[in-house]
N, C-alpha and C positions, 0 to 999 in steps of 0.2 A: 666707395663702390667700386671703382676701378679693379681694385684689388679682387673683390669678390666675383666681378664680372669675368675675370680672367681664369676662374676656378669652376670646378663642377657645381652645378645648382646645390648639390647637397654639402658643399664644402664650407669651412669655416676659416676664419683668420684670427690670429692673436694681435691684440691692440698693439703690441711692438712691431707687427709685420707693417702695419699702416704708418707708424712713426718712423721707421726705418727707410720706407718708401719715400716719405715727405722730407727727409733729412738729406741734406746737400752736402755732406762732409765724410770724412773716412773715420771720426772718432766717435766717441760715446755721446755726441750733442743729440743724438735722437731721443735720448732719455728724457731730454727738456720737453719734447713734444709728447710725452704720454698723457698728460692731464688734459691738453688740447684735443687729442685723439679719443679720450674718454668721453669728453664733453660732446664732441661730434657725434660718437656713437650714440648716445642718449638722445640727441636730437633726431637722429635717424630712426631711432626706436620710436620716438613720439610721432613721426611721420609714417611709421608703418612700413617703412623699407627694410629694416634688419631687426633682429633679435639678438640680444647679448645672452650668452648661456654660461653656465656652469656645470660641468659633467653632462654636458648634451642636454640640459633642460634650461628653458628661459628664466631668467631671474629679472626682478625689478631692480630700479637703481637702489634702492634703500637695502637691498638685500646682497648687493654686489660686493663679495668678499673672495678673496682668492683668486686663483687662475681662472680667467674668463676668455671667452672667445666670441667672435662676431659672425653671424651668418645671415643670409637672406631671410626675409620673414617668409614664415610657412603660411600659406594662404589656403 
């Protein structure tokens, strides 16, 4: 949520942005954090905090394929 809070209300982030922010190294170790980041995103979706989108449209976890973005939930 911190990354989203640092951006405009209408902005979104790539899951890799969150993985890179959480990783404390200079190599590609952030890639190992991608699955935990995705799981965290879906927990935030369930809590009504964020939406996961593809091509700007919210998607359900079962439909989540291809490039995804995370944005604040539109209320």
